[in-house]
DRENLO-799794 format. One record per atom (N, C-alpha, C): residue in one letter; x, z, y. Coordinates in steps of 0.1 Angstrom, whole numbers, plus 2048, in hexadecimal, padded with zeros to 3 digits. Layout:
AXZY
...
***
This chain:
M293A4A874
M294A4387D
M291A4A88C
S291A5788D
S28DA5D897
S297A5E8A2
N2A2A5E89D
N2AFA618A6
N2B2A538AE
V2ADA478AB
V2AEA3A8B1
V2ADA3C8C1
L2A3A488C2
L2A3A488D2
L2AFA4F8D8
G2B6A558D2
G2C3A5F8D7
G2BDA6B8D7
Q2C0A758DF
Q2BEA828DA
Q2B5A888E7
G2A8A858E4
G29EA898EE
G29EA828F9
R295A88902
R290A8290F
R29BA7D917
G2A4A86917
G2AEA86923
G2B7A7891F
T2BAA75913
T2C2A6A90F
T2B9A5D915
Y2ACA5D911
Y2A5A53916
Y2A5A50922
V2A2A5A92B
V2A3A5893A
V2AFA5293F
Q2BAA56938
Q2C8A5393D
Q2C8A4493B
N2C3A3F92E
N2C4A3292A
N2B9A29932
L2AEA30935
L2A6A2893D
L2ADA2494D
E2B3A2C950
E2BAA2C95E
E2C4A2095B
M2CAA22952
M2D5A1694E
M2D1A0994E
A2C7A08949
A2BF9FB946
A2BA9F4954
N2B59FC95C
N2B19FA96A
N2BB9F3970
A2C59F796F
A2D19F2979
A2DD9EB971
I2DF9EE965
I2EE9ED95C
I2EF9DE95B
R2F99D9960
R2FE9CD95B
R30B9CC954
F3129D7955
F31F9DA94E
F31F9E8945
F3279E993C
F32B9F6934
F3379F8935
E33BA05937
E34BA06939
E350A0992A
L35BA01927
L362A0291B
L36EA1091C
N372A15910
N37DA1D910
N38BA18918
T38CA0C91A
T397A06921
T396A0B930
G389A0D935
G385A0B941
G37FA00948
A37E9F4940
A3799E7944
A36A9E7943
K3659E194A
K3579E0948
K3529D1943
I34A9D4938
I3469C692F
I3379C4934
P3349B793A
P3279B593E
P31E9B5933
S3129BC935
S3089C292C
S3009B7923
V3009AB92A
V2FA9A0924
V302994924
G303990917
G30F983917
G30897990E
L30E96E90D
L309963909
L3109608FB
G30895F8F0
G30E95E8E2
G30F94E8E2
T31C94A8D9
T31D93B8D7
T31F93A8C7
W3199428BF
W3199408B1
W30C9358AF
R31492A8A5
R3099208A2
R3049188AD
A30A9188B9
A3079108C5
A30B9058C2
D3048F98C2
D3078EB8BE
D3118E68C6
P31C8E28BF
P3268D78C7
P31F8CD8D2
G3248CB8DD
G31C8C28E5
G3148C88EE
S3108D48E9
S3048DD8F3
S30A8E98F6
V3158EE8F2
V3188FE8F6
V31E8FC902
G3258F1906
G32C8F1913
G3228F191E
A3168E991E
A30E8E8927
A3058F6929
A3068FD91D
A2FE90B91C
A307916925
I314913922
I31F91D928
I31D91C93B
I31B90F93E
I31B90A94C
I30F90E94F
A30390C94B
A2F791094D
A2F692094F
A2FB927943
A2FA937946
A2FF93C94F
V30C937953
V31593E95C
V30F93B96B
K30993196B
K30092E979
K2F5936979
I2ED93B96D
I2E294596F
I2E7954973
G2F495696E
G2F8964972
G30196C964
Y301964959
Y30896A94D
Y31796A951
R31D97494E
R32A977952
R33397B944
H32D97A939
H33297E92E
H330973922
I33C96B91E
I339963913
I341969906
D3399678FA
D33D96C8ED
D3429608E5
C34D95D8E0
C3529548D9
C3569598CC
A35C94F8C6
A3659528B9
A36B9458B3
Q3779468AF
Q37F93A8A9
Q37693489F
V37193D896
V36793688A
V35B92E88D
Y35793189A
Y34A92989E
Y34C9198A1
G3599198A2
G35D9088A3
G35B9028B1
N3579098BA
N3549058C9
N35B9078D3
E3689108D3
E36D9148DC
E3769098E7
K37A8FF8E1
K37F8F48E8
K3748EE8F5
E3668ED8F0
E35D8E88F8
E3598F5901
I35A8FF8FC
I35790B906
I36390C912
G36E90990C
G37790A916
G3798FE91F
S3738F391D
S3718E7927
S3678EC931
A35E8F492D
A3538F8936
A35890093E
L36090C93A
L365915941
L37090F94D
K376906949
K380901951
K3778F895D
K36F8F2959
K3638EB963
K35F8F496D
L35A902968
L35390C971
L35F91197B
F36C913975
F37591997F
F37890D989
E37A8FF984
E37F8F798F
E3758F5998
E3698F6995
E35E8F399E
E35D8FF9A8
G3639089A5
G35F9169AD
G35391E9AB
V34B91A99F
V34192399B
V34393199A
V34D934992
V35494098F
V36394098F
Q36994B98F
Q37894C98D
Q378952980
R38695397A
R38795696D
R38496696B
E38796E974
E38697E974
E377982977
D36F97797B
D35F97897B
D35A97996D
L35E973962
L35B972955
L36197C94D
W35997E941
W35D986937
W35E97E92A
I36997B924
I368972918
I36D97990B
T366979901
T36997F8F5
T36A9738EB
S3799768E3
S37696E8D5
S37A9798CA
K37D9718BE
K37F9798B3
K3879738A9
L38F97C8A1
L39A978899
L39197688C
W392969885
W38D965879
W39396C86D
C38D96D862
C392974854
C3A096E850
N3A2960854
N3AD95984E
N3BA95B855
N3B896485F
N3C596686B
N3C897586A
H3C397D85F
H3C8989860
H3D499085D
A3DD98785A
A3EC98C858
A3F098D864
P3F9997865
P3FF99A873
P40598E879
E40B986871
E41597B879
E40A97187E
D3FE970879
D3F496787C
D3EC96C889
V3EB97888B
V3E097C895
V3E49768A2
H3F19768A5
H3F69718B4
H3F39648B4
K3F595A8AA
K3F594C8A9
K3E49498AB
A3DE9518A5
A3CD94F8A5
A3C99518B4
L3CF95A8BB
L3C895F8C8
L3CD9528D2
N3DC94F8D0
N3E09448D7
N3D79388D5
S3D49358C9
S3CD9298C6
S3BE9298CF
T3B99368CE
T3AC9398D4
T3AD9388E5
L3B893D8EA
L3BA93B8FA
L3BE92C8FB
Q3C59268F2
Q3C79178F6
Q3B99108F6
D3B19128EC
D3A590A8EB
D39B90D8F9
L39B91C8FB
L392921906
L39991D914
Q3A4918914
Q3AD915921
Q3AF92392A
L3B292F923
L3B493B92B
L3C0940928
E3C494A930
E3D095192E
E3D095D926
Y3C2963928
Y3C196E91F
Y3B197091E
L3AE97A914
L3A197B910
L39D98B916
D39098C917
D38B99991D
D38C9A3911
L38699C906
L3849A38F9
L38799B8ED
Y3909A08E4
Y39499A8D6
Y3919A38CA
L38A99E8C4
L3809A68B6
L3879A38A9
I3899AA8A0
I38A9A7892
I37A9A488F
H379997888
H36A992886
H36499B87E
W36C99C871
W3669A3866
W3719AB85F
P36D9B6859
P3789BF854
P37A9B8845
V37F9AB846
V37F9A1837
V38C99983C
S392996830
S39E98B833
S39E981828
M3A297782D
M3A2969825
M3B0965826
K3B495B81A
K3BF95481B
K3C494E827
P3D194E82C
P3D2948838
P3D2939836
G3CC93183F
G3CA925840
G3BD91F838
S3B6928832
S3A992482A
S39F923835
T395919830
T38B914838
T37E91682F
G372919834
G36491C82E
G36592B82A
L35E92E81F
L35A93981B
L35A93A80A
E364937805
E3679367F9
E36A9447F2
P36694A7E8
P36A9577E4
P3769577E0
E37D94D7D9
E38B94E7D4
E39494F7E1
D39194E7ED
D39894E7FB
D39995D7FF
L3909657FA
L38F9727FD
L39B9797FA
T3A0983803
T3AC98A7FE
T3A999A803
L3B29A0800
L3B19B0804
L3B79B3811
P3AD9B681A
P3B09B9828
P3BB9C682A
D3C29C3833
D3CB9D0839
D3C99D2845
I3BD9D884B
I3B89D8858
I3C29E0860
P3CB9EC85B
P3D69F1863
P3DF9E7868
S3E39DF85F
S3EE9D4865
S3E99CC86F
T3DC9C886C
T3D79BC875
T3D39C4882
W3D09D0883
W3CE9D688F
W3DA9D8895
K3E39D9891
K3F19DC895
K3F69D089D
A3F29C4899
A3F49B989E
A3EA9B58AA
M3E09BA8A9
M3D59B88B4
M3DA9C18BF
E3DF9CE8BC
E3E39D88C5
E3EF9CF8CE
A3F89CA8C8
A4049C28CF
A3FD9B78D9
L3F39B18D6
L3EC9A88E0
L3E69AD8EC
Y3E29BC8E8
Y3DE9C38F4
Y3E89C78FF
D3F59CA8F7
D3FE9CC8FF
D4069C2906
L4049B6904
L4099AA909
L3FF9A5913
G3F29AB913
G3E99A9920
G3E199A91C
K3E299690E
K3DC98A90C
K3CD98C907
A3CD99A900
A3BE99E8FE
A3BD9AC907
R3B29AC912
R3B49B791B
R3AB9C4913
A3A59C1907
A39E9CB900
A39E9C48F2
I39E9CD8E8
I39F9C88DA
I3949D28D4
G38F9CB8C9
G3839D38C3
G3809CB8B4
V3749CF8AF
V3719C98A2
V3649C78A3
S35F9C0896
S3519BA894
S34D9BD885
N3439C0885
N33C9C3876
N3429D086F
F3489D9877
F34F9E586F
F3449EF86E
S3449F6860
S339A01860
S33FA0C866
C339A18866
C33EA2486C
C34AA28865
K34AA26856
K359A2B850
K363A22854
K363A16852
K369A0D856
K371A0E863
L368A1086F
L36DA1287D
L372A2187B
G36EA2B876
G374A35876
G383A3786D
D385A30864
D392A2C85D
D39BA27867
L397A1E86F
L39EA16878
L3A4A21885
L399A28889
L39BA32895
L3A5A39891
D3A6A40883
D3B0A4987F
D3BFA44880
I3C0A3787E
I3CFA32880
I3D2A2B88C
A3C6A28896
A3CAA2189F
A3D1A278AB
R3DDA1E8B2
R3E2A228BA
R3D9A208C7
I3D3A158C8
I3CBA0F8D2
I3BDA118CB
P3B3A198CF
P3A6A188C8
P39EA0C8CC
P397A068C1
P38F9FE8C6
P384A018D0
A3829F68D9
A3789F68E7
A36B9F58E1
V36A9EB8D9
V35B9E58D5
V3599E28C7
N34D9E78C0
N34B9E08B4
N33D9D88B5
Q3409CB8B2
Q3359C28B4
Q32E9C18A8
V3219C38A5
V3189C489A
V30C9BF89D
E3059BC893
E2F79B7893
E2EF9C5896
C2E69C18A1
C2DF9CD8A7
C2D29C78B0
H2C79CD8AA
H2BA9C88B1
H2AF9D18AC
P2A39D08B1
P29A9DA8AE
P2969D889F
A2989CE897
A2979CF889
A2A29D2881
W2AF9D8888
W2BA9DD881
W2C19E388B
Q2BC9F188B
Q2C09F8899
Q2CCA01897
Q2D2A02889
Q2DEA0A888
Q2E0A15891
P2D9A2088E
P2D9A2E896
P2E6A34894
R2E9A35884
R2F5A3B881
R300A36887
L304A27888
L30DA2288D
L30FA2289C
H304A228A2
H302A268B1
H308A338B5
A303A3D8AE
A308A4A8B0
A316A4C8AD
F31BA478A2
F32AA4989D
F332A438A9
C330A358AF
C337A2E8B6
C336A368C5
K32BA3A8C9
K32BA428D5
K332A4E8D4
S334A568C8
S33CA638C7
S34BA5F8C7
K34EA528C6
K35CA4F8C5
K362A458D1
G358A438DB
G35AA3C8E7
G35BA2D8E5
V355A288D9
V356A1C8D6
V349A148DA
H349A0A8E2
H33CA048E7
H3379F98DC
V32C9FB8DB
V3249F18D1
V31F9E58D9
S3219D98D5
S31D9CE8D9
S3159C78CE
A3099C38D3
A3029BA8C7
A2FF9AC8CA
Y3059A98BC
Y3009998BA
Y2F39988B4
A2EE98B8B3
A2E19888AE
A2D59938B3
P2D69958C0
P2CD9A28C7
P2BF99D8C3
L2BC9918C2
L2AF98B8C2
L2AA98C8B2
G2B49918AA
G2B099189A
G2AE982898
R2A698088C
R2A2971888
R29596F88F
T28F96388B
T28095F893
T27696888C
S276971882
S26D97B87D
S26A986885
I27598988F
I274995897
I2689908A4
F2659838A7
F25E97F8B1
F2509808AD
K24C98389F
K24198489A
K23D99389A
D24799D89B
D2459AB89A
D23B9B08A2
P22F9B989D
P2239BC8A5
P2289C68B1
I2329CE8AD
I2359D98B8
I23C9D28C3
L2459C98C1
L24C9C38CD
L2429B88D3
N2399B28CE
N2309AB8D5
N2269B38DB
M2229BF8D7
M21A9C88DE
M2239CC8ED
V22E9D28E8
V2359D88F6
V2379CA8FF
A23B9BE8FB
A23D9B3904
A22E9B090C
K2249B0904
K2189AE90B
K2159B8918
R2189C5913
R2159D091C
R21D9CD92B
L2299CA927
L2339C8932
L2339BB93A
G22C9B3933
G22E9A3939
G23A99D93A
K2419A092D
K24C99B928
K24D99491F
S25698B91B
S25798490B
S25D98E902
V25B98C8F6
V25F9938EC
V2709948ED
A2769868EE
A2869878F2
A2879928FD
Q283990907
Q28699A913
Q2859AA910
V27A9AD908
V2799BB902
V2839BD8F9
T2859B48F1
T28F9B78E5
T29D9BA8EB
L2A19B38F5
L2AF9B38FD
L2AE9C0905
S2A49C290C
S2A29CE914
S2A49DA90C
W29F9DB900
W29F9E88F5
W2AE9E88F5
G2B79DF8F1
G2C59DF8EF
G2CC9E68FB
L2C89E1907
L2D09E7914
L2CE9F7915
Q2C09F9912
Q2BCA08912
Q2C1A11907
M2C4A098FC
M2CEA118F1
M2DBA148F4
G2E0A0B900
G2F0A0F905
G2F7A068FF
H2F49F68FA
H2FD9EE8F6
H2FD9E08FC
S3049D98FD
S3059CC904
S2FE9C28F7
V2FA9B98FD
V2F19B08F4
V2F79A18F6
L2F79988EA
L2FC98A8ED
L2F29828E8
P2E797E8ED
P2E19768E8
P2E29678EA
K2E095E8E1
K2E59508E0
K2D99468E4
S2DD93D8ED
S2D39328EE
S2DB9258F6
T2D791A8F3
T2DD90F8FA
T2D1908904
N2C590F903
N2BB90C90B
N2B9912918
E2B990B923
E2BC90F932
E2AE91B932
S2A3917931
S298920932
S29892D92B
R29F92D91D
R2A1938917
R2AD93F91B
L2B793A922
L2C1940926
L2BC949934
Q2B594393B
Q2AF94C946
Q2A5956942
E29F955938
E29395D932
E29D96B92D
N2A9967926
N2B097191F
N2B797992A
F2B8974935
F2C497B942
F2B9984948
A2AC982948
A2A2988952
A2A199794D
V2AA99E94A
V2A59AB943
V2AB9B894B
F2AD9B5956
F2B29C0961
F2A79C3969
N2AA9CE96D
N29E9D5979
N2929D8973
W28F9D7966
W2839DE960
W2869E4953
S27F9ED94C
S2809F4942
S2759F6938
I2779F892B
I26C9FC922
I269A0C925
P25CA10927
P259A1D92A
P25BA2391E
E25DA3191F
E25FA3A913
E254A3A90A
D248A3990B
D23EA38901
D240A2C8F8
L242A208FE
L243A168F6
L250A138F0
F25AA1A8F6
F269A188EF
F268A218E4
A260A2C8E2
A260A348D9
A25AA2E8CA
K251A218CE
K24DA1C8C1
K257A138BD
F262A0F8C1
F26BA088BC
F271A0E8AE
S26EA1B8AD
S273A228A1
S26AA1E895
Q25FA19898
Q256A1588D
Q259A06885
I2629FF88D
I2649F0887
I26C9F287A
E2669EA871
E26E9E9864
E27C9E5866
Q2849EB85F
Q2929E9861
Q2999DF853
G2A39D8859
G2A99CE84E
G2B59C9853
R2C19C784D
R2CC9C0850
R2C99B184E
Q2CD9A9858
Q2CA99A857
Q2D9993855
I2E199685B
I2F1992859
I2F899B84D
T2F7996842
T2FB99E836
T30B99F833
G311990836
G31F991833
G31F98E824
S31598B81D
S31698580F
S32197E80B
D326975814
D33096D810
D33E97280C
F340980812
F34B986811
F34A991807
V34198F7FD
V3409977F0
V3409907E4
H34A9967DA
H34A98E7CE
H3509967C5
E34C9997B9
E3509A17AF
E35F99F7AB
T3649947AD
T3749917A9
T37D9927B5
F37998A7C0
F3829877C9
F3809907D5
G38A9927DE
G38899B7EB
G3889A87EA
A3829B17F2
A3829C07F2
A3749C47EE
Y3699BD7EF
Y35E9C37EE
Y3549BC7E4
K3529C57DB
K34B9BE7CE
K33B9BF7D2
T3379C97DC
T3289C77DE
T3259C97EC
L3199C57F0
L3169C8801
L3189D7804
E3159E07FB
E3189EF7FE
E3279F3801
E32F9EB7FB
E33C9ED7FC
E3409E880A
L33D9DC80E
L33E9D7819
L33A9DF827
W32F9E3824
W3289EA82F
W3279FA82D
D32E9FD820
D331A0C81E
D323A1481E
D319A0C816
D30CA10816
D307A15820
E306A0F82D
E303A12839
E2F5A0B83C
A2EBA0D834
A2E0A04836
A2D5A0D83D
***
């Protein structure tokens, strides 16, 4: 785990300076993605719209959505209200969404994006991601094993590239791709993915994936950047938070920024939204940052629903993640 800090003191100092001021990361398209976004996974219907409005008023400029979350219509209504009231303009915000597994067929990719744009009441997305390297039968709902099919990522990606060409998705990328799967895609892509959105937090640091993405110019964006509730009990994180006079959540998110990836904490609680956004203009000192390498590691979002010995492409979790544990 020693390589979590990067290559020596020089990398750390560079990341420290970034965390002091960075509010954006530049993608391989030249676009600038806001470094702290609001995640909307499992945001309860009826509360996500209010959370979007509160977050934007606090200063968030990055909203992470997905068709499968089932709340894009409510998010769209909140965005429309923000635009109509002049709180922000469309170009002030970075909106991401994701292609679900049942829309991988090339002829369905454009339809899926159009559906998302209609729900969000937008003309374009700033970023559109393949949600998983997994495909399911068109029209299927839920996560039944018999609906799993064999993915054809090159064909799906070609359809994603067409959306980029049309300007409907100003950047395209992937989510939950291992180094191997990302490398295979880069080998055939006309337009390389700009982002790989993955689980990443101090208890699942993914140094190998970080290094690979950096070497290929692919930005890492972290969903579940606060891990599960157990991370708040971690003694190292609590010690660092106490030393710095910050919350465990703030220290965890600051670690992500200093590692060089964007973070997507989710909350519908206004005080938590404020707390999670207060991560700029301070940093974790090098001696404390080094202690993060001692935190026990474990993947928390396993993707086990996509693994089956008979159906789909992956018989084991090792095959889904290419044994990148």
